[in-house]
N, C-alpha and C positions, 0 to 999 in steps of 0.2 A: 504494500500500500504506500503510495507516494503522497507526501504532505507538502504543499506549497505555502510559503509565508504570505499571509494576507495583511497582517498588521504587525510590524516588528516591535521588539521589546522597548526600544527608546521612544517610539511614537506612543506606545501604550502608557509609559510612565509620564510623559509630558502631558498627555490628555487627562490622565487621572489627576494630576496636580491642578490643571485648569478647572476640572469638575469640582474638586475639593474647594477651590476658591469660590466658585459659583454657589456652592451649597453653603459655605460659611457666610458669604455675603447675604444670601437669602435669610438664613436663620438669625443672624446677629441682630436684626431689627426686632425680633420677637423674644429671643431666649438665649441663654448661654449654654443650654444643655439639650441635646437631642437623644432620642432612643432609636438606634439603628437596628433594623431587623434584616439579617442576612438570610438569603434563600440558598440553602445547601443542596447539593454539594458544589454546584457550578460557580457560585459567586465567591468562593473562599479566597482566592487570590485578589480579586477585585475589591472585595470587602476590606481585606487587610490593608492593602495599599491605599485605598481611599480614606479609610479611617485615620491612618497615620498622617494624612495631609489635611484633615479637617481641623480648623482652629476653634474648636468648641469642646465642651465636656461631652463625651459620648458614652451612653449606656449601650450594652450589647445584648441582643437576643437573636436566636436563630430558629428558623423553621426548616424542616426537611420535607420537601414536597416534590413530587415528580409526576410527569405524564409521558415521559419518553422511554422507549425501549429500543436500543440500537440507534438508528438514525431517524426514526419516525415517531410521531406522537401517537399514543394509544387512545387518546381522547378521554381517558379516565384519569382522575387525580388520585394519587396515592400519598396520604399524609403519613410520614414516618415519625415526625416529632413536631411539636408546636411550642409557641412561646409559653414560658412559665412565670412571667412577671406581668404586673399590671402596666398597661399603657394608657389608662384613662387619664385624660387631660394632659397628655404629653405630646411633644412634637416628634412624630414618628417618620422615619425615613426608611422605606423598604429598599434594600439593595439587591438587585436582580442581575443575573449574568447575561441573559438574552431574552428578548421578547420576540416571539415568532407568531404563533396563533393568538397569544394572549390568554389562553385557557387557564394556565396555572396562575398567572398573576391576577386575573379577575377573581379567581377562587380565593386567593390569599387576601386581597383587598376587601372582598365582601366580608370575610370573617374578622379581619382586623377592625373594620368599622364598627362591629358589634361591641368592641371594647371601648368605644367612645374616645378616641384620641382627640386632642385639641386640633391637630393638624396632621394630615397623612399625605406624604409625598413619595414619589418613586424615582429612583435613579437606576438606570440600566446600563451595563457595560456596552451591550450591542443591541441594536434594533434592526430586525429584518424588515425591509421596506416593501416586500412582495405581498404581505397579507394586511388586510384591514383588521388589525387586532382589537380595535375598539377600546384601548386603554390610554388614558391620559398620562403621558410620561413627562415628568417635570425636568429631568436632567438625563441627557443621553450622551454616552461616550462616543460611540461610532454607529453610523448607519451602514448596513451592508445589504447586498442583494441576496438572491436565493442560492446560497452555498451552504453546505454542511460544514460547520467550523469546529475545530478542536483546539486545545491548548489554552493556557491561562485559566484553567479551571474547567473548561468545557471538555467533554469526553465523547468517545465512541466506545460503547460497551466497557466503560470504566478505564479506558486507556487514553493516553495523551494529555491528561489533565495537567501534568507537570511541565509541559512545554512553556518556555518563557515568552512565547509569542502566540498570536492567533493564526492558525493555518487552516487550509481547507484540503479536503481529500479529493484527489482527481478521480 
């Protein structure tokens, strides 16, 4: 299997610093503390790098939710773990790896709203532009076309997550 580089490591790090500044600038007018909810497993590298560059106090929570098997969406959401802390009246930032169909993210946002956060925003590392996913994304790292991507947390059957760049499989 041949993997071609789509977004190199330096470009990723530069864009994440820019995103972190955008996020910091947005929240600073309201609060000095946000509650980041990372969507596992794919967002792990993006979450970590982003949080290190946000100039606010950041609480951490994680959800482990999936709808993919191999390279295709199953159309069914599997929740493996959920947040275990209150987010009521908090400024919540959901940190997602990729938005494709939007199925998983819509599911997560619907449930997080039930916990009545003061503010609920979404940052995604990658947004596929081929689907009308129907999700309002507040901060977007990169927009990509209809390619199956791996690396920087994204996988194919649990492989390639540890690549320091985003690649695509030919």
